[in-house]
N, C-alpha and C positions, 0 to 999 in steps of 0.2 A: 503494499499500499504506500510505501515511501515513508520517510522520516517526518516527524510532526514539526510544525514551524515553531520558532522561538516564541510567538505570541501565544500559542496554545499551551506551551510548556509552562509559561508564566501563569496562565489562567488555571492550569492544574495545580500549580504549587500554591496558589493563593487559596485554594478551597480545600487543601489537605485536611484531614481528620486524623485523630489518633484512635487506633483500634485497640480494644482491650485484649488482654492475653488469651482469653478464651477462643478468640477468633484468630489467633496468630498460628502460623504453621509451626509444627513441632521442630525443634532444632534437631540436627542430626545426632543420632544416639552416639554416645562415646563408646558403649560396648552393649552387648546383649549376652546376658549369663542366664543359665537355666539349670534346674535340678529336676529330674524326671525319674520318679521311683515307681516301678510296676512289678508287684509280686503276684504272679499268677498260680504259682505252686508252692507247697509247703512240705517239708518231711514229716510234719506232724499230721497224722491222719484224721485227727479231729478237726482239722481246718480244711474245708471244701475248697477244691481248686477253683480258680477263676481266671481262665485263660485271657478273657478281654482285658485284664489289668495289664498283663504284659504287653499286649497289642497297643494299649492306649499310650504307654510310655514310649514305645518304639515310633509309633505315628506322630506323636508330638515332636520327638527328636527329629525325624525326617522332615517335618514342616519348618522347624526353626532353623535347621541347617541348610535348607533349600534357599538358594540365592534368589530365586523368583519370589519369595515370600518374606523371610525374616533376615537372612544373611548372618545369622549367628555363626561364629567360627566353632568348629567341632571341638577344639580344645577348651571352649568356653561353656560347653554343655556337658553336664555329667548325667550319664544314663545308668541307673542302677536297677538290675534285674535279678530274678531268682535263677533264671537260665542264662548262661553266658551268650552274648551276641559279639563275636569277634569282629564282624564287619564294622560294627558301630562302636567298638572298644568300650563295651559296658563293663561296670564293676558289680560285684556281688552286692545285693541289696540287704546287707546285714545292718543290724543296729549301729555297730561301730562305724561303718562306711556312711550311713545315712547322717549320723550326727556330725561326722567329719565334713560331709558335703556341706551341711548347713553352716558350719564354722567357715568353710572356704568362701561360701557366697557372702556371708556377712563381712569378711575381711575384704573381699575383692570389689563388691558393688559399691559404686559411688552414687551420689544423689541423682544424676541424670541418666544413669544406666537403666535399660530396661531388663527386669528380672522376671522369669517365669519359673514357678514352682509347681510341680504336679505330683500328687500322691494318688496312686491307684491300687486297689486291693482290698484287703479286709482289715477290719478292727474289731476291738472288744472293749468292755468296760474294764477299768482298773481302779477299784476304790470308787471315788466320787469323780474321777476323771476317766479318760479313755485312753487307748493306746492304738498304734499302727502295728500290725503283725508283719514284721520284717521277715526276711527269708529264713533267719535262723531262730524265729520265735516259735515257742510252744504255748498252747493254752494254759497249761498247769503251771509253767514258771514264767508266764508273760510279765510279771512284776520285775523280773530281772533281765529278760532277754527280748522283750518287745520294746518298741520306741514310744515311750510315754509322752503324751502331749505336753506335760510339765517339762520334760527334757527339752523338747522342741521349743517351747516357750522361753525357757532360760537361755538357750543358744541363740535364739533370735532377737533378743531384747535390744541389741546394739546395732541392729540393721538400720542403715542410714538412707537407703534408697527411696525415691518418691515416685517410682514407676514399677509397681509390683503387680503382677497377675498370678493368682493362685488358683488352680483347678484341683478339687479334692473329690474323688469318687471313691470312697471307702465304705464298703458294705459291712454293716454290723450284724448281718445274719450269717449263716453258714459255718458257725463254729459251735462246738459242743462245750459250752461252758461248765466248769465244775462248781460244787455247792460253795466255793469261796466267793463267788461273784456276788457282791453286796449291793449292787445298783444296776440299772438299766444304763446302756450307753447313751451319751448326749453328743449328737453329730456337732452341735455348735461349739463343743470343746475345741475343735480344730480351727475355728474361726479365731478363737481367743489367742491362739499361738501367734497369729499374724497381725492382730489389732490391739493386742493388750487386754487388760482386765476390764471387760465391759460391765461388770457388776458394779463397778464404782460409779456413783451418781455423776461425779465430776469428770469422768473419762471422756477424752476426746480422741476419736480415731485419727492415727497419724495421717499425714497427707499422701495422696497418690497411691492409695491400696485398693485393690479390687480382688475380692475373694469370692469364688463360686463353689457351692457344694451341691452334690448330686443327691438325689432320692431322700430317704428318711432312715431313721434308726430301726423301725419295725418291719419293713418290707424289704425283701430282696430287690436289689437294684437291677434295672433292666439292662441286659447286655444283648447286642445285636450280633450277627455272625462275625463281625470284625472287631467292634469296640463296644465299650460301655456307651450308653446313650449320651451322657453329658459330653463326652469326648467326641463321639460322632458329630454331634450338633456343633461343638466348638471348632472342629476341624473344618466343617463346611463353611462356618462363619468367618474363620480366620483366612480361609482361601479366597474370600471375596463375597460370600452370600450375605454377610452382615453389613457390607459397604453400601448403605442406602440412606443415610441421613440427608435431609434436604430435598429428596426426590430424585436425586441422581448420584451415582457413585463418584467418588473423587480420587480412587486409587489408593486409599489408605484406609484400613481398619482400625478404629480406635475403640477403646474400652466401652465408651458410651453405647456404640453400635453393637459390640458384642453382647453387652447386657440385654439389649432389646431382643437380639436374635435368639438368645439362649432362653429368655423368659417365654417367648412364644413357641419356639421350635422343640424345646424339651417337653413341654406340656402337650403339644400337638402329637408328638411322636409316642409319648406315653400312653395317650388315649388310644392310639392304633395299636401298640404292641404289648401293652399290659394285659395280663391274664386275670388278676384280681382287682378288686376296687382299689386297694392300697397301691398297687403298681400302677394303675390307670391315673392315680392322683399325684404321681411323682412329678416334681417340678425342679427347676434350678433355684436354690436359695443364694441370694446374692447381696453381698455388703460391699459398698463402695464409699470412699471418702471424698472430701472437697478436692478439686484438682485431678480427679480421675478421668482426665481427657486425653491421656497420652496414646500415641500410635503403637500398634503391636506388630501388624504385618502390612504388606502391600498387596493390592489387588491386582495381579499381573494383567487381567484382561483390560484394565483400564489405565494403569499406571503408565504404560508406554505412551498413550495419548496425551495424558497430563503432562509428562515430562517433555513431549514434543512441543506442546503449547507453551510450556514455561521457557524452552529454549528459544522459540519464536519471539515470545514477549521480551526476553532478556536482550534481544538484539535491537529493540526499539530505543530510540534516543529520548530518554525521559528523565525528569528530575529524580534524584535519588530517593526521596520520600514516596513519590508516586510509584516508582519501581518497587520499593519495599512493600508497599500496600498491595500492589498487583500480585507480587509474587506470594504473599500470604494467602490472598483470597483464591488464587489459581491452584495453590498446592493443597489447600484443605477447605472443606465445606464449612463456612462459618455458621454460627449459631442463630444470629439474628436476622430477621426477614430483610431489613434494609441492607445489610451487609451481603445477603445472597443476591439482592438485586445488583449491587455493585460487582459482585463476582461475575454475574452474567454479562455486564458491560465490559469487564475486562477480558472475559473469553471472546466476546465478539471483536474486541479491539485486536487481540492477538491473532485471531483467525482472519483478520482483514475483512471482516463483514460490516464493521461500523466505522464510518468516517470519523476523522479526528474531531471535527467540530461538533458533531452529533454526540459523540462520547463526552466532550467537555460539558456540553449542555445538560445532557442527562445526569451525568454524575454530580454537577452542581445543584440540580434540583433535588436529587436524593439526599445529598449532604445538607442542604438547607432545610429539608424537611425533617431531618434528624436533630435539628437544633432546638434547644429549649430556650424560650424567651426569658428575659431577666425577671419579669413579674411572676411567671409560673415558678421559676427557681426560688424567688423570695417567699412565695406562698408555702412551698415545701419546707423552706428553712423555718419559717415562723411556726408552723405546725409542729415540726420536729422539736424545735426548741421548747414549745409548750409541753410536749411529752417528756422532754429531758427534765424540765424544772418540776414537773409533777413527780417524776421519780426521785429527784434529789431532795424534795421537801420531806418525803415520807420513809425513804429507805432505811433499813435497820442500821447501816453504817453510814458515816459522813462521806459525802461525794463532793468532788469539785466539778463544777458545771463545765468549765473549759476542757477538763480531761474527758468528760463524757461526750462532748462534741467531737473530739478526736477520736474516741472509740467508735462513735457512730460512722464518721467518714471512712476510717479504716476498715470497719466492719462492712460497709457497703462495697468498697473496692475489692476487699478480700473475697466477699461472696461472688462478685461479678468477675473475679480474676482480671481486674484492670490495674493498670499501674497508676499510682497517684502522682500528678504532675508536680514538678518542682515549685511552682508558684503557690500551690496549695501546701505542700510540705513546709515551705517557709513560714506560712501563717500559723504553724503548729508551735513555733518558738514563743516562749512566754505566754502560753494559752491559759495557764491557771489564774493569771491576773487579768485577762481580757474582760471587757465589758460585753453585755448581751448583744449589742449592735455588731461588734467585731465577730463575735461567735456566729451570729446569724449569717454574716457575709461568708464566712467559711463554709457553712453549709450550703448557701446558695451558689457559691463558686464550684463546690463539688457536684452539685446536681446539674448545673449548667454544663460542666464538662462532660457528665456522662451522656448527655443527650437524650432524645426521644428513643425509646426501645420497649418492646412489648413486655419485657420482664419487669418494667418500672411504671407500666400503665396504671392510670387511676391512683389509687393510694398504695400501690405496691412499693413505691419508693420510701414512703414513710415506714411501712411495715418492715422494709429490709433494714432501714437505718435503726429504728428502735429495737427490733428483735436482735439484730447482730450486736448491737451496743450492749443489751441487757444479758444476752445469753452467754457472750464471751467474757464479761466483766463483773457481773454480779454473781449471786449464789445460784445453785442449779434449779431453784423453784420460781424464780422471778423471770417473767417472760411477757411478751406482747401477743395478744390475739387479734388478728384482723376480723373484719366483719364476716368473711367466709369461715374463719376458723370457729367463730362463736356459734354459727349455725350448726356446724358438724359436731361440736363438742359440748353442746348445751346440756345434754344429760349428764355428762361427766362433771361439768362445772357447777350445776345447780341441782341435779337429781330429777330434773323434769325438762320436757321439751315439747315442742308442737309437732306432731306428726300422726302416724297411724298405730305405732306402738308394736313393733316387731323387731326382734333381733335377727339378724341375717348374717350369712357368710357365703363366700363363693363355693358353688358345687363345681370342682374341677372337672369331673367326669362328664356331667350333663351340661356343662358351660351355662349355668344359670345362677340365680340367687336363691339359696336355700333358707326357708325359714326355720331358724333354730328353735324359736318359741315365740308366741305372741305374748305380750306383757298383760297380766291380768287387769281387767277393767278398761283396757285401751280399746279404741275403735276396732282395731284388728281382731281383738279377743272377742268383742261383742258380735262382729260380723261372721265369726266362725273360722278365722284362720287357723290352721293346724300345723304343728311341728312336722317338718318334712315336706310341706308344700314348696314347690318350686316356682318362684316368680320368674315369668318368661317375658312379661310386657308390662310397661308403666305408661298410662296414659294420662297426661297432665292437661287440664283445661286452663290453668293459670300458672305463671312462673313463680319463682321463689319470692318475689316481692307482691304476689297477688294480682299482677296484670293479666288480663285475659289474653289467651293465645288463640289465634284464630288462623288456620284451623288448629284443633288440639294437637299436642305434641305426642306422637306415638313412638316410644322408645323400646327397642328390643334389649334384653339384659345379657345378650351373647356378647362375650368379651368385656362386659362392663365391670369395673372395679367396685369393690364394696363402698369405698368413699363416694364414688360418683353416684352409686345407687341411693346412698343416704341423702346426698344432696337433691336428688330428683324427687324422692319420696317426702322429705321434710318440706314444710311450707308455712303459709299463714294460717292462723286459727280460723276454722269454719269455712275453709276453701275445700273443694272436692278434688280427688284424684281416683283414678280407676287402676286396679291392679289385676293382671291375669295371671292365674297360676295353674300348674299341672299338678294334680294330686293322685297319688297311688290308689288304685281301686275306683278311680273315676275315668270313664272313657274320653269325655271332652274336657278341654280346659274350662275353668271357672273364672268368671269375671266379677270382681267385687268393686262396688263403688262406695267409697269412704269419704267421710267428711273429717278432716283433720281437726284434732283437738289437743288440749294440754294433756300430757301424759306424765304421771308421777312414776318414777321407777321404783319398784319394790325394793326396799332396803332391809326391812325386819322379816327375816325368813325363819322357817321352822326346819325340821329335819326330813319332812316328806310332805308331798301334796295329798290333799283329801280328794274325794271324788268330785267335789264342787270346785277344784282347783285352789282352795284356800289352804292354809298351812296347818299342819299338825305339829304342835309343839312339845306334846308329852313323848319324850323318847323312851322313858321308862315308866309306863303307866301303873305298874304295880307300886313302885316307890314314889310316884308322883314327881319325877324329876323331869324338868322341862329343858328344852334346847332352844336357844334364840341365836341366830347368826345375823350380824349387822354388817352389811357389805359396804357402806359408806355413811357419812354424816350428812344427810340431805336436809333441806328445810322442813320436810314432813317426818323425818326420822324420829324425833322426839315424841310427837303426838302418836305416831304408830306404835312406838315402843311403850308408851304409858298405857294405850289401850290394850295392848298384847299382855302386859304384866298384871294390869287390873283383872282382865278376863282369866288369866292363869290363877291369880290369887283367890278369886271366888270359886274356882275349881279345886282349890286345895293344894297349891304347889308346895312341896317340901324341899326342893333343891333346884338350882338353876346352873346350866352349863351356858355361859355367854361367850360365843365364839367370835373373836375379833381378828382371826387369822385372814391375811391377805386384805384387811381393810386398809386403805391408804389414807384415810382421813376425811376431811371435808369441812363443814362449818363449824367454827369454834363454839358458837352458842349452843348448837345441837349437842356437842360433846359435853359442855358444861351441864346442860339440862339432864342429859342421860346420866352423867355421873351423880347428879343430886338425886335421881330416882332411888339409888341404892345406898346412900350414906346418910348418917345423922348430920347435924349442923357441923361446919368446919371448912377449912380451906380445900378448894378443889385444884385449882391452878393459879400461878401468878404470871401476868404478861408484862414483859419488860421492854418497852420501845427504846429507841435510841436516846440516849441522854441529851435532855434539852428539847426534845420534840414533844414529849407527853410524859405524864407521871406513870409510875409503875401502878398496875392495876390488879388487885387481887379479886378472884372470883370464889364465892363461898356458897356453901349449901345450907339448906334449912331443913328441919326435921319433919314439917308438914308434908304429907303426900309421899314420904319415902317408904320403900319396901324393905324392912330390916329383919323379917321373921323367918328367913330361910338361908341356908348356906349356899354359897356360890363359888364356882370356878370360872375364871376368865381366861380364855385361851388366846395366846398371841404367838406370832412367828416372826421371821425376818422381814416379812412384807407388811406387818402391822406398823403403821406410821401416823404421826401427827395426831389427830383426834383420838385414834386408838390409844396411843400412848398416854394422852391426858387421862382417859378413863381408867386405863390399866393401872397408871401410877397411883391415881387417886384411890382406887379400891384397895391397892396393895398398902399404901401408906395409912389409910384408915383401918386396915386389918378386916376389911369387908369381904375380900374374896381371896382365894388361893390363886396365884398367877402360875399358869401351867403352859409348857411348850418350849418355845425358843426365845431367845433375846430379840426384842423388837428392832426396828430399823434405825431409831435414833434421829428422827426429824423434830427437833424441838423448836421450830420456827413457825410463826404465824404469817399467813399470806392474806392479803385483801385484794379482791378483784374490783378494780375501779373502771368507771366509764371514762372513755377518751372521745369526747363528742366530736372532736375534729374530723375523725374518719369512721365514727360509729363502731369504734373498736374498744377493746378492754385492755387494762394493764394489770397483770397479776404480779404483786409487790410484796416481798418479805418486809414487814414493818416492825416486827418485834420477835423476841424469843419468849418460850414459855417455860416455867420451872415448876417441878412437882411439889406438892404439899411439904415435904420434908426439906425443901430448899435446895435440892441437888439438881444438877444439870441434866437435861434430856437430849441435848442437841449434839449429835456425833461431830458435825462440822466445826464445833467449838473446841474439839479436842483433836489429838493425832489420831484417833480411831483405834487405839490399842484396846485390847480386850480387858485389861485391868482398870481402865479409866471409867469415870462416871458418865454414862450416856445411855439412852434407851431405857428399856424396862426388862430386867432379868426375871426369869421365872423364880419363885420360891424355892428354898433348899429342899431338895428331894423331888422336885417337879420339873426339872429341866430335861426334856425328852427330845433331843434333836432328831431330825429326819434326814435321810440321804437326799441328794439332789434329785434322784429319780423318784423316790417316794414323795417328794414334795410336788413333783409334777403330777403324779397320780392322785394325790390329795386334791390338788386344784381342780383336776378334771372331775372327780367324784363330786365335789361340792357344786361345781358349775352344772354338772348333769342334773343335780337335784333341783335346780332352779327351773328346769324345762317343764312347761305345762305338757304333759304327755297326750299323745293320741291314743284314745281308749277303743276305737272301733277296730284297730288292727294291732297285732303283737309287734313289739318294737323288734327290728332286725339287728339293732346295735347291742352287742353284749354288754352287760353292766360291767363297770370298772371293778375289777377284782382287787380291792385294796382294803386292808384292815387298818383303820385309824386308830394307832396305838395311843395317841394323844387323847382322843376322845374316850377311849376305853378307860384310860388312867383317871380321866375327869369323873366319869361315872362311878368308877370303883371308889374314888375318894368320898363322893357325895353319899353313896350307899352306906359307906362306914359312918359318916357323920349323922346320917339319919337313923341309923341303928343305934349309935351311941345316945343320941337324943331321946330315942324311944325307950331305952334301958333306963336312962336317968329319970324319966318321968314315972316309971313303975317303982 
């Protein structure tokens, strides 16, 4: 087409924009390292052979060392197999060699190196953790000769790379475990190896890590004729099938694309190949951290064309900044819509299909459309400052407003993976002493620089600034809820919501939304929804804001996420929605027309449902021992609790098991009122705000209306938090109940959920700590978290009954299953959870003893 004129070059230079990192081309990899472990056979006959595991490691080795795809040098890829492969220079997949390989990659890999790790084969439980069965492992002696995940975790702690891809297909079936096995395996244990201890509330996943797990712990993993299902789908994706972001391949497969490919392809193939329901429901479980956008392989069917275009573009006589921008967009599909439009222009320019003058005009228009005017940037800044000042006034610790502005700006740029320009960085100097106007200017400058983009539309920019500022720099419980978040989380935040009243989950086999249970008293329950109904269609006459849709919106639930389904089903009070369901035993789909209403979530539960779907609380009718499980502290929890205990009192209750296990807390006043139900007068809890903000506030109980004439056991565990701990500590310090189970979570802080009217959002903020009646601390974050320190609520002496991780999972499933309103016209196909609740048994045994002793004393 000829070279561009100097006039056009100057025009191009004048309208240059800065492109964020997320849309930049990946720098050339310094190195590609890999460890691929595939154990298909074992000398121990109690471990079933899995030939696909061997093939998985070999196939990944061939891909990574193939110059058409990944270009890894053979000496930088360690292949560890049970059966030697001389051609590929494999090593024996022994425990010693595997740990040695991990040490090697930790030492070798630098920040920008691509690292691929694959574990394929079989695993087993090992105490509360799991292990990988190396080629020299035996089931009986796996504690000493298998690769424990704790060993891998220890070796991997010093890993410094930020481009890590991990594929794990470890099948936990196919082994004959001996009776020493004390827990079921947990597949997520392998995730912990590569991301750190996710059990910690303050845990942040290291940047640039992408971990994908196959299958589950309970079902055999699906193997094809050549590979395990996960690796088969991964190989297809890495060879080019995943290269599809933006509607056209760009010649590079990045982890974002691989994630989408695996999420759809593994599930689709599992439906086709699986023989049992559990196999058909197998999917890829994926964890990815911020900045997981790195390239893994090239797509050879497209890479040549992309490189040819880059070569042609490189020969054009362009300004350096224009050339750099064009090369970024031509080399990699950008994320933003406007940037994709620019990419198309650069493609046409490089191909000689777009005249230079037209290119300049079109590019100028796109760039101008991306600009945010100063008034809009100032509006963003003023609203964000209002949020910052609201947080600063009430937060439990003293905060500096200037530092909070810097946190907000840095958080926005970090989440968008954009580079903060020097002129804004300079404004951070002396920020602690700057006045509000200067701080508002910093926010406005940052927003103006970022420009118009779909991920900042509406109030998303304020949400991003506030949320990243709070979640990265305040305590783990303080956050910002957008208008959309509030609608989806209403039931968790307040214990009530506006909708039809069903619990749903994805049915992976039938590709629909399964009704787990209707909520008692809700529109769905009254209309006749049943557990097991499959929602196939949602017909909306109005949108989320109550505006009429003409024609009505008809939505299939195929491929729909649970989150999206909840958004479509929820809506304004007294508006209508139609739901179409498929029901077992019914030939044709059933269509329900429901009127949305306020639904109160049940929080005061018994041990089983009666025939009328209400709760039976007498777990031991002979001894008149009642059982109450409180799931959270919602606005109606106190009223429901009082009504229940009053009814039980009239029926002659002689003992009460009060179950607070897995209760995360909720409303402070509900916790105080429920505590007061069971104690005489005296201190319940003390609330301590930040010094100078408000006075310390003690909450006390009163004798009137309290139930004091029967013994109690209060059960807690490591997931009993906040309000649960207020109640348990109060009952313990007053000697009103025996505390049984495990040490509680240790969340001794109080959050307030405040309206933020600027964006119809809410701010959840920690504004105080709470202290038990004996004056001791409950808050774990106020300590170093050691076992011998004062935090949380410990069981009373002789009543500490810890559960294994696996038993805790079974317990949670059992008590959640008890919440389901069962379908009574058909026998359940789901076998009941076979789990003996030793904590509940101990509570009943104690109460029976107390009742017997009291009866003997009366005689």
